[in-house]
C-alpha positions as CSV (number, residue, x, y, z in Angstrom):
1,M,39.7,40.9,-1.7
2,R,39.9,42.7,1.7
3,K,37.5,40.1,3.3
4,I,39.6,37.2,2.0
5,M,42.9,38.6,3.3
6,L,41.2,39.4,6.7
7,S,39.7,35.9,6.9
8,F,43.1,34.5,6.0
9,F,44.9,36.4,8.8
10,V,42.2,35.6,11.4
11,L,42.6,31.9,10.5
12,L,46.3,32.0,10.6
13,S,46.2,33.8,13.9
14,L,43.9,31.1,15.4
15,L,46.2,28.3,14.1
16,L,49.3,29.9,15.5
17,G,47.7,30.7,18.8
18,T,46.5,27.1,19.1
19,M,50.0,25.9,18.2
20,Y,51.6,28.1,20.7
21,A,49.3,27.1,23.5
22,Y,49.9,23.4,22.7
23,Q,53.7,24.0,22.7
24,Q,53.5,25.7,26.0
25,W,51.4,22.8,27.3
26,Q,53.9,20.2,26.1
27,E,57.0,22.1,27.6
28,Q,55.4,22.3,31.0
29,G,55.3,18.6,31.4
30,T,51.8,17.5,30.7
31,N,52.0,14.1,31.9
32,I,48.9,13.5,34.2
33,D,49.6,10.1,35.8
34,F,46.8,7.8,36.6
35,S,48.7,5.2,38.4
36,N,47.2,5.9,41.8
37,V,43.7,5.0,40.8
38,S,42.1,2.7,43.4
39,A,38.8,0.8,43.1
40,L,36.7,0.3,46.2
41,S,34.0,-2.2,46.4
42,Q,31.4,-2.0,49.1
43,T,29.6,-5.1,48.1
44,S,31.1,-6.4,44.8
45,K,34.2,-8.4,44.0
46,I,36.4,-6.8,41.4
47,I,37.8,-9.5,39.2
48,T,39.9,-7.9,36.5
49,L,41.2,-4.4,35.8
50,S,42.8,-3.1,32.6
51,A,44.3,0.5,32.6
52,P,46.2,2.6,30.1
53,S,49.9,3.1,30.1
54,G,52.3,5.4,28.2
55,K,49.7,7.9,27.3
56,T,49.3,11.6,28.2
57,L,45.9,13.0,28.8
58,V,45.3,16.4,27.3
59,P,42.2,18.5,27.7
60,N,39.2,18.1,25.3
61,G,39.7,20.3,22.3
62,A,43.6,20.3,22.5
63,I,45.6,19.3,19.5
64,L,46.9,15.8,20.0
65,G,50.5,14.9,19.9
66,M,52.0,11.4,19.3
67,N,51.1,9.8,22.7
68,D,48.3,12.3,23.6
69,V,44.8,11.2,24.2
70,N,41.6,13.0,25.1
71,V,40.1,10.0,26.8
72,I,41.5,7.3,29.0
73,Y,39.5,4.0,29.3
74,Y,39.4,1.6,32.3
75,T,37.5,-1.7,32.1
76,Y,36.5,-3.7,35.2
77,Q,34.6,-7.1,35.4
78,I,32.5,-7.2,38.6
79,N,31.0,-10.4,40.2
80,L,27.4,-9.6,41.3
81,D,25.0,-11.4,43.5
82,E,21.8,-12.6,41.8
83,E,18.9,-10.0,41.7
84,H,21.3,-7.0,42.3
85,S,22.1,-4.0,40.2
86,L,25.4,-2.2,40.1
87,N,26.1,1.6,40.8
88,V,29.4,3.1,40.1
89,M,30.7,6.5,41.1
90,A,34.0,8.5,41.3
91,S,35.1,10.0,44.6
92,N,38.1,11.7,46.1
93,V,39.2,13.3,42.8
94,T,42.4,15.3,43.3
95,F,45.4,16.7,41.5
96,N,48.7,16.4,43.2
97,K,51.6,18.7,42.3
98,N,54.8,19.5,44.2
99,N,53.6,17.7,47.3
100,T,50.4,19.7,47.3
101,T,47.0,18.1,46.8
102,F,44.2,20.0,45.2
103,S,40.6,18.8,45.2
104,D,38.9,18.8,41.9
105,T,36.2,21.2,43.0
106,D,35.9,22.6,39.5
107,G,35.1,19.2,37.9
108,M,38.1,19.3,35.6
109,L,38.0,15.4,35.4
110,M,35.0,14.0,33.8
111,F,33.7,10.4,34.3
112,E,31.3,8.4,32.1
113,F,30.3,5.0,33.1
114,D,28.9,2.2,30.9
115,I,27.6,-0.9,32.7
116,E,26.9,-4.0,30.6
117,M,25.5,-7.1,32.2
118,I,27.2,-10.4,31.2
119,G,24.7,-13.0,32.4
120,D,23.1,-12.8,35.8
121,N,26.3,-12.6,37.9
122,F,28.8,-10.5,36.0
123,A,28.9,-6.9,34.9
124,E,31.6,-5.2,32.7
125,V,32.1,-1.6,33.6
126,S,33.7,0.7,31.1
127,V,35.0,4.0,32.6
128,R,35.8,7.0,30.4
129,V,38.0,9.7,32.0
130,S,38.5,13.0,30.2
131,L,39.9,16.4,31.1
132,N,38.1,19.6,30.6
133,M,40.0,22.6,29.0
134,P,41.0,24.9,31.8
135,D,38.9,28.1,32.1
136,S,41.4,30.1,34.0
137,K,45.1,30.5,34.7
138,E,44.5,29.1,38.2
139,Q,42.9,25.8,36.7
140,Y,45.8,25.5,34.2
141,D,48.4,25.9,36.9
142,R,46.7,23.4,39.1
143,I,46.6,20.6,36.4
144,I,49.7,21.2,34.4
145,G,52.3,18.5,35.3
146,S,50.1,17.1,38.1
147,T,49.2,13.6,39.1
148,A,45.4,12.8,39.0
149,T,44.0,10.5,41.6
150,F,40.6,9.2,42.1
151,Q,38.7,6.4,43.6
152,L,35.9,4.3,41.9
153,V,33.3,3.0,44.2
154,F,31.3,-0.1,43.1
155,N,28.1,-0.7,45.0
156,Q,25.5,-3.4,44.3
157,E,21.9,-3.0,45.4
158,S,19.2,-5.5,45.7
159,N,16.5,-5.4,43.0
160,L,13.9,-6.9,45.4
């Protein structure tokens, strides 16, 4: 009986702790705005762009609220030259808060790229952006209520 009661109180404490942390996160203004995302192309023509709107990015593992998401998706269609492959990378990843810019040296924003070739001259690039759970109070203070900015660089290379 003691083990059951102890297990119950541990579980209850975990749930209340998670709820309290999420409530604090919500009250601090968790909107991380991705409106300043730019796409640079060294050798490719960017044809279309679709980006999210009205969503709040919260760290992986956080409890999701009504408009919260753990992942934000971007989709690009790229016009390629024949006999070329495409490389994509994120650069200049920063968090901006109160007119102060912090470089993402801790890798808080994670990027995953999926490149699907459509014929010989087109590629569809899907980008998944997610946010790691802060490991320290310093990381938490840096990202809470901030605006995230980054650049995506598209570069095609000859296969010859």
